[in-house]
TORRO-726473 format. One record per residue: residue number from 1; residue in three letters; x, y, z of N, C-alpha, C in turn. Coordinates in pm, whole numbers. Example, Ala and Ser with C-alpha at 12.3 -4.5 7.8 and 13.67 -1.06 7.14 Angstrom:
// residues 2
k  r  n_px  n_py  n_pz  ca_px  ca_py  ca_pz  c_px  c_py  c_pz
1  ALA  1319  -569  780  1230  -450  780  1320  -330  780 .
2  SER  1285  -225  708  1367  -106  714  1290  3  787 .
//
This chain:
// residues 118
k  r  n_px  n_py  n_pz  ca_px  ca_py  ca_pz  c_px  c_py  c_pz
1  MET  -1310  1181  134  -1299  1064  46  -1304  939  132 .
2  SER  -1385  847  90  -1397  720  164  -1332  608  76 .
3  LEU  -1221  553  126  -1152  449  49  -1171  313  119 .
4  LYS  -1169  211  37  -1174  75  83  -1056  1  20 .
5  LEU  -987  -84  93  -882  -167  42  -944  -302  12 .
6  GLU  -940  -344  -117  -993  -474  -158  -878  -570  -184 .
7  SER  -887  -690  -133  -788  -794  -165  -856  -929  -184 .
8  LYS  -986  -934  -190  -1059  -1060  -207  -1084  -1085  -356 .
9  PHE  -975  -1115  -429  -981  -1151  -569  -861  -1239  -597 .
10  PRO  -855  -1314  -706  -746  -1405  -730  -609  -1334  -721 .
11  GLY  -522  -1383  -634  -391  -1324  -616  -388  -1208  -516 .
12  GLY  -504  -1165  -476  -511  -1053  -380  -452  -1093  -245 .
13  ASN  -380  -1003  -181  -316  -1034  -57  -274  -904  13 .
14  ALA  -352  -865  112  -315  -750  196  -419  -737  308 .
15  CYS  -377  -678  413  -475  -644  516  -459  -496  550 .
16  ARG  -574  -432  563  -576  -290  592  -551  -273  738 .
17  LEU  -460  -182  772  -438  -152  913  -509  -25  952 .
18  SER  -503  78  863  -575  199  895  -584  288  771 .
19  PHE  -686  373  773  -702  481  677  -713  609  762 .
20  LYS  -642  711  721  -662  842  785  -619  948  684 .
21  THR  -650  1072  710  -612  1179  623  -517  1271  698 .
22  GLU  -405  1297  634  -304  1388  689  -301  1507  594 .
23  GLY  -348  1622  642  -363  1738  554  -475  1704  457 .
24  ASP  -448  1711  328  -550  1674  227  -515  1544  157 .
25  MET  -421  1465  214  -382  1340  149  -425  1220  235 .
26  PRO  -506  1130  176  -537  1005  248  -411  919  264 .
27  VAL  -401  855  380  -288  765  411  -346  628  440 .
28  VAL  -301  532  358  -346  393  370  -230  311  426 .
29  ARG  -248  262  548  -147  175  610  -195  30  594 .
30  PHE  -106  -55  539  -145  -194  511  -26  -286  539 .
31  ALA  -54  -414  537  52  -515  555  20  -634  467 .
32  ALA  124  -707  428  104  -830  353  52  -935  452 .
33  ASP  -31  -1023  397  -92  -1130  480  -17  -1262  448 .
34  PRO  25  -1336  550  96  -1460  522  4  -1569  466 .
35  CYS  -127  -1547  463  -222  -1645  405  -202  -1785  460 .
36  GLN  -196  -1793  590  -180  -1921  666  -43  -1985  644 .
37  GLY  48  -1913  582  187  -1967  566  277  -1910  674 .
38  PRO  402  -1955  674  494  -1909  778  548  -1769  758 .
39  GLU  535  -1713  636  586  -1577  611  509  -1513  498 .
40  CYS  521  -1380  492  453  -1303  387  541  -1301  262 .
41  LEU  479  -1321  148  556  -1325  24  531  -1206  -69 .
42  TRP  410  -1148  -67  375  -1042  -157  258  -965  -103 .
43  PHE  227  -855  -164  101  -783  -139  41  -742  -274 .
44  TYR  -91  -746  -280  -163  -707  -402  -304  -668  -359 .
45  PHE  -341  -543  -390  -472  -495  -351  -520  -387  -447 .
46  ARG  -644  -348  -431  -704  -239  -505  -760  -137  -406 .
47  LEU  -752  -11  -442  -820  92  -367  -948  130  -439 .
48  VAL  -1061  127  -364  -1188  158  -422  -1251  269  -341 .
49  GLU  -1303  368  -413  -1370  478  -347  -1516  434  -320 .
50  THR  -1555  433  -192  -1687  381  -157  -1793  492  -152 .
51  ALA  -1754  611  -120  -1850  725  -115  -1781  847  -169 .
52  PRO  -1797  875  -296  -1729  991  -356  -1766  1120  -283 .
53  ASP  -1667  1201  -252  -1688  1329  -189  -1668  1439  -293 .
54  SER  -1710  1556  -258  -1694  1670  -351  -1547  1710  -363 .
55  VAL  -1468  1683  -254  -1326  1717  -256  -1253  1592  -297 .
56  LYS  -1176  1596  -402  -1105  1484  -455  -956  1497  -422 .
57  ALA  -898  1392  -366  -753  1390  -343  -685  1355  -475 .
58  GLU  -572  1415  -499  -498  1385  -617  -384  1284  -590 .
59  LYS  -350  1269  -461  -243  1180  -420  -293  1096  -302 .
60  VAL  -237  976  -287  -263  889  -174  -128  837  -129 .
61  GLN  -107  833  -1  16  776  54  -12  632  95 .
62  LEU  68  538  45  60  400  82  175  369  173 .
63  VAL  144  306  287  249  273  389  247  126  413 .
64  LEU  348  56  370  364  -88  398  424  -105  535 .
65  GLU  339  -148  629  387  -172  766  448  -313  777 .
66  HIS  522  -335  878  580  -465  908  659  -522  791 .
67  PHE  736  -437  727  821  -477  614  906  -593  654 .
68  ASP  954  -594  778  1047  -699  823  984  -840  821 .
69  ASN  850  -846  809  787  -975  802  784  -1036  661 .
70  LEU  820  -957  560  821  -1012  425  940  -1108  405 .
71  PHE  915  -1214  336  1022  -1311  308  1134  -1243  230 .
72  GLY  1254  -1261  273  1371  -1201  208  1380  -1054  231 .
73  SER  1325  -1004  338  1321  -859  364  1461  -810  397 .
74  GLY  1536  -783  295  1671  -729  314  1666  -578  330 .
75  ASP  1701  -511  225  1706  -368  228  1571  -310  180 .
76  PRO  1502  -236  267  1370  -186  230  1375  -88  112 .
77  ILE  1487  -27  85  1495  66  -29  1481  -7  -163 .
78  ARG  1503  -138  -161  1492  -219  -283  1349  -265  -311 .
79  VAL  1257  -240  -222  1118  -276  -247  1058  -174  -340 .
80  ARG  1029  -218  -462  975  -129  -564  858  -201  -629 .
81  PRO  738  -186  -568  620  -255  -622  580  -201  -762 .
82  VAL  493  -275  -825  435  -228  -950  294  -178  -919 .
83  CYS  249  -83  -999  124  -18  -978  53  -4  -1113 .
84  LYS  -79  -24  -1112  -154  -11  -1237  -258  98  -1223 .
85  HIS  -244  204  -1303  -342  311  -1309  -452  265  -1404 .
86  LEU  -571  316  -1382  -684  283  -1467  -650  316  -1614 .
87  ASN  -672  220  -1701  -650  234  -1844  -503  258  -1881 .
88  ARG  -410  216  -1800  -268  231  -1829  -197  101  -1797 .
89  ASP  -73  88  -1844  7  -34  -1818  60  -33  -1676 .
90  TRP  103  -151  -1632  172  -164  -1503  303  -85  -1508 .
91  THR  335  -15  -1403  462  58  -1396  527  30  -1260 .
92  ARG  658  25  -1264  734  3  -1140  745  137  -1065 .
93  MET  722  138  -938  731  258  -858  877  285  -822 .
94  LYS  905  409  -789  1040  443  -745  1056  394  -602 .
95  ALA  1178  401  -553  1207  358  -417  1122  439  -321 .
96  GLY  1076  375  -217  992  438  -117  1070  507  -8 .
97  LYS  997  574  78  1055  639  195  1056  538  311 .
98  ILE  1169  524  376  1182  428  483  1166  498  618 .
99  GLU  1090  437  704  1074  484  840  1109  369  936 .
100  VAL  1178  401  1043  1211  302  1143  1130  336  1269 .
101  GLY  1046  242  1312  963  265  1433  1041  256  1560 .
102  LYS  975  292  1670  1041  286  1802  1083  147  1836 .
103  ASP  1013  46  1781  1051  -91  1809  1154  -146  1712 .
104  GLY  1205  -62  1621  1310  -101  1528  1261  -163  1397 .
105  ARG  1128  -182  1385  1076  -240  1262  1065  -130  1153 .
106  HIS  1079  -174  1031  1076  -81  916  935  -74  857 .
107  SER  904  44  805  790  60  714  841  136  592 .
108  VAL  773  116  481  812  179  356  686  248  299 .
109  SER  702  374  252  585  443  199  612  501  61 .
110  TRP  504  514  -11  504  570  -147  388  666  -159 .
111  VAL  403  771  -236  291  858  -269  255  833  -416 .
112  ILE  129  798  -437  85  764  -571  -24  862  -620 .
113  ASP  -38  870  -750  -147  952  -805  -279  878  -776 .
114  TYR  -384  958  -761  -515  898  -736  -613  953  -838 .
115  PRO  -704  878  -898  -735  741  -864  -635  643  -921 .
116  ASN  -618  534  -850  -518  434  -888  -560  299  -826 .
117  PRO  -638  217  -894  -704  104  -830  -615  -13  -792 .
118  SER  -506  -45  -855  -432  -167  -818  -286  -131  -787 .
//
């Protein structure tokens, strides 16, 4: 599966750090972009399949890197983004899984159903 992270639309804000596959699940690592400001305030992006493969993933792991750079980045367990599935309403995600890197910075990850564009 070939995925692309899109954020070039009104309100879009994210930068892709990496795509890789762990087992049969694509992992998308991303960060919020400060958009020339002093700090990051939000992230908003779409996942787009660029080259459909015969093998379809049913889940995708999203990993928000550099959580500590978000404005008001208190407790990462409280970060609960909203997600919009195709032809469905926006829904709030459950608390993510927190990882602490060797440098002490936090990342937060969620596993979502795929396809899931926003």
